[in-house]
N, C-alpha and C positions, 0 to 999 in steps of 0.2 A: 691070698696071703694078706694083702693090704686091708681087705674087708674084715678079715678075722682080727687083725691088729687094731683096727678102728673100733670094732665092737668090744673087744677085750679091754682096751684102755678106757673107753667111754664108760663101760660097766664098772671098772675099778674106780673111776673118779666118783661116780654116784654112790658106790658102795662105801667109800671112805667118808662121804658127806652124810650118809644116813646114820641115825642113832644106833648104838650097839644093840645087837639082837642075836638070837641063836641061828639066824639064817646064814648058812655058809656061802662062800663066794661062788663056788661052782653052781649051787642051786640058784643064787641070785643072777648069775650069768644067763641061765636058761630063762629066768623071769624077764631079764632085760631084753634078750633077743625076741621073746614072745611079744613084749610090749612094743618093741620097735616094729615088728611085723604087723601087729594090729594097727599101729599108727599109719603105716604105709597103705594098708588095705582100706582104711577109712577115708583116704584122700583128703584128710584135713591137713592144711599147710603145717609142716613140721610135726604132725601128729599131736599138736598142742591140745591138752585136755584128755585125749584118748590114751596117750602114753602114760600120763600121770595116774589116770584112773586104774590102769592095769597094775602099776607098781604098788599103789596104795592097797589095792585089793589083795595083793600077794604078800603083804607084810604080816608078820606074826601078830596074833591077838595080843593086845596090851601095848603095842607100839605107840608112842606119843605122836598123834597125828599132826600136831602143830609143828613138831620137829621134822617129821617126814615131809610135810608140805614145804617147810623152809629149805630142806635139803634139795628137793626137786627144783625149787625156784633158783637156788644157788647153782645147781647143776646146769640149768638152762643158761645162766649168765656165763658160767665157765665155758660151756660147750660152744656158745655162739660169740660171746664178747671177746674172749682171749684170742681165738684165731682171727677175728676181725681186726683187733688192734695189731697183732703180729703182721697181718697182711698189709695194713696201712704203713707200718714201719718199713717193711721190705719194699713197698712201692716208693716210699719217700727216699730210701737209700738208693734205689735204682734211678730215680729222677736226679739225685745228686751226682751219681756216677756218670749218667749221660751228660749232665751239664758240664762236668769237669772235662770231658772230651779227652784230649791228648794228655792232660794233667791228672787223669784218674789214676788211683793207686793200682799197681800191677801185681800185688801179692795175692794171697788167698782170697781176699775180698774181691779183687778185680776179676779173678778167674771165676768165682761164684757168680758175680753179676753178669759176666760174659756168657756163662752157661745158661742163666735164666733169662737173658735178654730177649730171645724170640717170644717166649711165653709172656713175659711182662709187657712187651710191646703190643701183643695181641689184646691184652686186657686194658691197655692204657686209655682207650675211649671211655671206659667205665669209671675212670678216676673221678670226674665231677659228681657222679651219682654216689659213689662210695664216700667222698668227702662231705657231700650234703648229709648223708646219714650220720657221719661223725659230728657235724655242726649241729644238726637237730638234736642228737643225743646229748651233746654238751649243753645246749640251751635248756633241754628238759631237766637235766641234772641241776643246773644252776637255779632254775625256778623252783624245783621241788625242795632243794636244800634250804630255801627261805621259809618253807612251810613246816619242816621237820625240826623239832627241838634239838639243841646240841647234845651230843652224847659223850663228849670228852671233857675232862676237868679243865683243860686249857681254854676251851671255848666258854665254859661257864665263868671262869675267872676273868676272861676278857670282857664279858658283859658287865662285870662289876667295876672294871678299871676305866672303861671308856665312858664318855658322856652319853646321856640318854639319847640325844639327837643323833649321835654317831651310830649307836646301836640300832635305832629305828631306821635311820637312813641306809645303813649297809644292807639290811634285810630287803628294803624296798628296791635298792639299786641292784642287788643280786637277782631279784625277781624280774626287774625290768630288762636287765642285760640278757637273762635267759630267754625271755619272750622275744627279744630282738634277734637272738641267734636262731630261734625257731623259725622266724619269718625270713631271715637271711638265707636259710637253707634253700629256699626256692630260687634265689639269685645264684647260689653256688651251682645248682643243677643247670642253670642257663648259662654258665661260664661268664657271668657278669663281672667285669673288672671292678666296678664300684662295690658290688656285694663282697668281693674278695677282700678289699681294703677295710670295709666296714666290719667284716667278720674278724679280721685280725685285731682291729681296735677294740671290739667288744670282748674278745678273748683276753687280750692284755689287761683290760679293765677288770675282767672277771678274776684274773690271777691276783691283782692287787686287792680286790674285795675279799677273796678267799684268805689271803694272808692276814688281813686285819680282823677277820671274823674267826678268831680262835687262837692262833692261826690254824686254818684247815689245810694242812700240807698235802693231803691226798688230792683234794679238789684243785688246789693250785698247781700241783705237779701234773695232773691229768690235762688241765687246760693248757699248761705250758707245752706239754708234749704235742697236743693237738695243734697248737699254734705253729710249732716247728715243722710238723708234718705238712700243714697247709702251705707254709712258706716255700717248701720244696717244689710245689706244683704251680708256682707263679705263672709259668708260660702257658698253662692250660686255660687261663682266664684272660681273654682278649676281647670279649664283646663289650663295647661301650653302649650298653642298653640300660634301660631303667626298669625297676620292678613294676611300674605302672603298666608296662606292656605285657605283663604276665597274665596268663589265663588260669584261674584257679579251677582246675578240673574236679570231677567228683572225688578222685583220690585225695587231692589236697584238701578239699572241703571236709571229707571224712576224717582226715588226719587232724585238722584244726579242732573239729568238734571233739574227737577222742582226747586230744591234749587237754582241752578245757575240762572235760569230764574227769580226766586223771587228776587235775589239780583239786577238784572238789572231793574226789575219793580219798586222796592222801590227807587233805585237810580234815575231813571227817574222821578218818581212821586214827590219825595220830592224836586228835583232841576230842575223841568221843566221850571221854570222862568229864569234860567241862560242859555244864549246862549252857545252852545258848541264851544270850541276852543282848538286846540292842546296845546296851552300854559298852559291850566289849569293843565296838568299833572305835570308841573315843577314849579308851583307857591307854595311857602312855606310862609305862613303868619298865625299869630294867628287867624285872622278872615277869613282865606281862607278855609271855610268849604266845598265848592264844590270840590276843588282839593283833600282835605283830604278824602272826601267820595269816589271820583273816585279811589284813590289809595287803600283805604281799600276794596272797592268792587273788585278791580282787584286781590288783595292779597287773599281774601277769595275764589274767583272763581278759581284762579290758584291752590290753595292748594287742594280744593275739587276735581276739575276736574282732575288734574295730579295725585293725590294720588289714585283716583278711577281707572284711566287708568292703573296705576302701579299695583294695586291689581288685576285688571282684567287680566293683562298679566302675572303676576308672579304666579297666582294660579296654582298649579301643576295639570296636566291632567294624570289620571290613565288609564292604558290599562289593558284589561282583559288578564292577563298572569298567567298561572298555577304556583303554588309556587314551589320553589326549596327545596332542603334538609334543608337548614338553616331556611327558613321561616316555614317549617313544624315542625322543632324542637322547634322554638319559640312558635308556636301555641300549640304544645303538652304540653309544660311547663305551659302555661296559662290555657288550658282546664283541665289539671290534678288537679288543685286546685279549679275548679268551682264546683258548687253544682249540675248542671244538666249534666248528662252523654252524652246527645245528642250534646254537644259542641265538642265531639270527632269526629263528622262528618267533621270537618275541615281537618282531616288527611286522608280523602279518596283520595285526590290529584286531584279531578275533579272540585274544586272550587278555585277561586282566593281569596286572602287575602288582606285586607287593615288594617294596624296597626295604633294605636294611635302614637302620636309623641314620647312618652316615651317608646313605645313598650310593655306596660302592658295590652293592650286590642286590640281586632281585630274584624272584621266583615268578615264572609265567604260568598261568593256570586258567582252566575253564570250569564251569559248574554244570553238572547234569545230574538229575535225580537228587540223591542224598550224598553225592560225591563232589568234593573239590579236588580236581585232578590237575597236578602240575606236570608240565611236559619237561622231561629230563630232570636233572638235578638243579640245585640253585646255581646261579651264575655270579661270578665275581671272585675276589680274593677269599681265601678260606674262612677268615673270621667273619667278613661281611656276608658271605654266602650262607654260612651256618646260622647266622642271626636271622637272615631273611627266611630260611627254611623253618626255623623254630617259630617265627612270627606267623608264617603260613599255617603250620600245623595247629597252633593255638587258636588262630582266627577261625579255621574250619571247625574245630571242636566247639568253640563258642557259638557258632552258627548251627550247631546240632548236626553237622555233616562229618563224613569220614574223610580225613586227609589221604590223598593218594599221590604217589610219584610214579609217572608213567615213563618207561624206558630209561631207567637210571643205569649208569655204568658201574664198573668195579670201583672206580675212584670214589664214588659216592656211598659205597656200602657202609663204611664206618659211621658216617653221619646218619644214615637211615637207622642203623641199630641204636645209635645214641638217642634218636628221636622216638624210640620205642616201636618202630615199625617192623613188620615181617616182610621178608623178601620172597617173591615167587618168580622163578625164571620165565621170561617171556619168549626167549629165543636167543639168537646170536647175531651180532653185527659183523659184517665182512669188511675188513680193513686191509687195504693193499699198501705195503710199505714201498713207496715210490723210489726210494734210494736204490732198491734192488730190482725194480721192475723194468723189464725189457721184453723184446720179442725173440731174443736169442735163446739157444739151448733146446735140447730135445723135449723138455717138459712143456715148452711153449709152442710146440709144433702145430697143434690144432688152432691155437689162437693166431699164430703167424699166418697160417693158410687162410683163415677167415678174414683177416685184415687185408691180405693181398687180394682176395676175391672182391672185397668191398672197394678197394682202390681201382681194380679193373672195371668195376661197375660205374666208375666215375664219381665216387663219393669223396668229398673233401670236408674238412672241419675248419670253421672260422670262429674266433672268439672276439666278440664286440664289447666295448666298454660303455657304461652308462655315461650320460643320458642317451636314451634310445630314440631314434627317429620315429615319429608317430606313424609314418607309412610302414615301417618295419613291424611295429606293434600290431597294426591292422592286418598285415599279412600273417603274422603268427596267430592272431585271434581266429582267422579263418581255418588255419590248420587245427587249432585247439577245438573249435566247435565241431569240425568234421570228425575229429578223433572221439569226442564225447558221444556224437551220434552213432558212430560205428560200434563203440563199446556199450552203448545204451546206459551210459553213466552220467553223473552230474558232478559238479564241483564239490570237493570235500574241504575239510578244514582241520584246525587244531594241530595235528602232527604232520600235515602235508599242506603245501601251499596251493593256491588257486590262481587261475588266470586273472590277475588284477594288475593293470598298468603301473600303479603305484608300488606294488610289491616287486614286480619284475624290474622296475626302474632303479631299484637299489643295487642290483647285482649285474655281473657280467653274464652274457648269454653265449651259449655254444650253439652254433648254427651248422647243421649238416646240409650241404648242397649237392645236388646232382645236376651236372651240366648247367651250373649257375642258378638253379632253382632250389629254394629251401624245401627240403622234404622232412626235416625233423629239427627239433630244437630242445634245449634244456637250459635252465639257469643255474649258475654256479654259485654256491655258498662258500665263502672263504673268510679268513680273519687275517689281521696284520702279522701275526706270528708265523704264518705259513706252516703251522704244525700239521694241519689237515685241511682237506677240501672235500666237498661233496656236491651232489646235485639234488634238486628237489623236483620241480615240475618237468616232466618229460612227455612230449607229444610228437607224433609223426603223422604224415599224410598217407593216403592210400597208395601214392606213387613211390613210397620208400621201399627199397629192396629188403629182403628178409634179414640181411646182415647189418642193417642200419644201426640198431641200438648197440650191438656188440662193437661195431666200428666206433660209435660215439664214445663209449667208455674207454676203449683202447687208445684211440687217438688223443682224447682229452687227458688221460693219465700221462701219456708221453709228453704232451705239451706242458702240463703242470709240473712234471718232474724237471723239465728244462728251466722252469721259472723258480725252482728252489723249494717247491712244496715237498713235505716229507712223507705224507700219507694221504690216502684217498679212501673215503668211506663209501661202500656200495650199498649201504643201508642194511636193515635187519632182515633176517630170514625167520619169520615168526614160527615159534614152537619147535625150532630145530635145536639140537644139542641137549634136549632133556634126557636125563638118565634116571628113570624110576628104579632101576635095579640097584642103584647106589643110594639114592636119597630116601627111597621107600615112602615118598610123600604122595598123597592122594592127587594133588594138582599135577605133579609130574607124570603120574600114570595117565591121568585124564588128557593132558596135553599131548603126550606121546601117542595116545590112541587117535586123537584128532589128526595129528601130523601124518600118521600112516593111512588112516581111512577117510580123511576129509577131502579127498581130491575132487569130489563132485562140487564142493563149495568154494574151494580155493586151492590153487596149485602150490601147496606148501613145499613139497619135495622138489618140484620143477624149478622153483625160484632159487632154492639152494644150489641145485645142479648148475643153473646158469651162472651164478656168482662164483661157483667153485672153479670155473674156467680161468679166472684171474689169479688163482692160488693165493687167496687172502688168508690173513690171520682171523680166526673166529673168536670174537670177544663177547662174553655173556652180557645180556641186558635184562633188567629186572623190573618187576612191578612191586613197589613198596606200599603196603597197606597195613592197617592196624590189626588185622586178624590173620591167624595161621590157617584158617579155613580156605578152601579153593576160592579165588577172588572172582567169582562169576558176576556178582552185582557190579563191582567196580569196572570190570571189563565191559559189561553191557552199557554202563554209563559212558565209558570212554568211546565205545562204538557210536553212541548217540552224538557225542561231541565231534568225532571225525566225520560223521555223516551230516553234520550241520543241523541236527534236529534240536537245537536249543534256541532260546530267545534271550540273548544278552542285553544288558542294560547299558545304554550309552551315556557318557558323561554330558 
C-alpha cells in the first residue's frame, strides 16, 4: 500500500511539472513505473540519467525537450530536497523537545514527539552528517548565486541604488562566504565545536548579504532556517579539534574538484553569450555582471581549492611508534577511571597510542600488513574518545591502510557507524554480574560441588598487592615457562598479556596454592570504579589438580564481590552467538560453520561450555572494518599481531 502510494504521488508530481501533452495520467503512471524499474536494474545510484532517458523517450513527438528536461530536474529537487528539509525540521523540533525535558509541551506536539522518539534517537548519530550536507548545500547556493545574474526587478533596482563598491563587494563576499561554508562542512562532520560557531557566523553574514542584494528574501529565509536548525543541535558538537587535523580522503577531494567544476560550468552556461576578453576582469560597472561573476567565481574557486590543498598538506601523519614512559603514564591515568578493565592493555607497551587533542582520550593500536588495528573501542570521556577514534581512522587512511577496531562492544556501535565502519560479529563476551553471584541454589549445584572438591584437594586462593617480591616473580616465571613448554606455545601479545615483570607489576596477582605451594596464578585487571574486573595471564603447573582453573574463577569472583566489584568478565567465546539464519550475512554463515566444524583447530564450543558453568550474560563483541565483505584479511592481520609476528618501531 505504501509503495503504491509513493509511486502514485511521485508520478503525479512529475506529471504536473511536465509540459501539457496528450499523454494521460494512467499511461504516464505506467511509464513512470517502468522508468523507476529500469533505474533500479541499472544499479546506478538513484537511477540518475537512466530514469530521465526512459521518460524522455516515452514523451509524445513534438514535446519541447528543454521543458521536459527542466521538469525532470525540478522533480529531482522536489523529490529529494523537500523531504530532506522536512526531515531536518523534524529532527530540530525533536532536539528542542528533548532539551526542554520536563518543560516540554504536553499537547499533540508532545505526544507526536514521544511517539517518534525511539526512531529519532536511533538516527541521532547521523545528525552531523545530515547537517554537513545542509551546510555544504547552503555554501554551494551562496557561491553560485554570485555567478548568476539577478532575475527579479528588486535586485536590478538595488544594483542601481547602491554604490559600485557595495555591489561589487557583496558579490565577492557572498562567493567567499559560500566557499567558507563548503569547507566548514568537513568540520561539521567531525562534530567540531569551532566549525559549529564559524558556520553560524557565516550563515548569519550570508543572511545579511542576501538582504542587501536585492533583497533576496528566498536565500535569506533559507539561510535563516538553516541557522535555526543548526542551533538546535548545539550539544552534538563537542570536539575541540581543528580542521588541520582532518584527512581529506578521496571522497572529499572528489567533492572539492566537482564543486570547482560546477562553478566553471554555471559561469560558462549563464554568460555564454558574452565573448571572453581579458579586459573583463578589470571592468567595474553597476551593470557589469559578467566581470563580477568572473571575479566571484575566481574567489570561490581559489578559497575552496587552496584551503583544501592546505588541509591536505597540514593534516598530521602518524607513525607506528611504541609509547614512551610519559605516554604510558597518561594512558594509565585515563584507563584507571574507565569502567572496563581491558583498557589497561594499553600499558603492555606493544601498542602505539593516539591521544585526543586535549589528552583525555586515546586509542591503542598495532600495525600488521595493510591494517591499523585498534584493540577495543576508544578510551576516555565520550567526546575525547570520539575525537581520538576519528583521528585514528583518518591517520590510517592517510597511511594507505584500513582502520580496524578489534573486539568493540555494544556501547561503541554508534561511534563505529558514525565513522563509516561496518560491523562483523566476532563472538560473545561472558560477563558475570557479581551482585547476584553465589554458590547457593539448585542451578549452582555442579559449580558448588566442583568448588567443594577443590577445597578438599587443599586449594586456597590468595590475592597479593603490587609491588611484588622478585622471588615471587621468579617462582611464577618457572611455572609460566613450564606451562609454555607443555602447551608447545610461546608468548603472545596485542589482545593478551605476556609474562613480563613490568606488566605483572602493575596489577594484583591471584595465587592458587596447594599445601602452601603455588600451583597456578593469574593477574587481575581492575579500575577504580569497580564496575568490572577480569583476568589476563593464567598459567598453572603440572601439579595443579583438574579443578584448579574452575576454582580460581569461582573463588576470585566471590572475593571480588566482597570487595564491592559489580561484574566480572570471563573473556570472549570466539564465533559464538552468530545467527546466520537471521542476519543472512556471508560472514555469519562462515563463522558459524567454523564454530561447529573447527574443533580440530580450536575448541570453540568447549570454551563456551566452560564459561557457561558460571551462568554469565553473553554480550556481543564486534570487528569494525571499512568493508561489508567477510573480514578475512583484517582477521589475518590481527592474528599476526596476537602472534607477535610484527616489527614495531620504538621511540
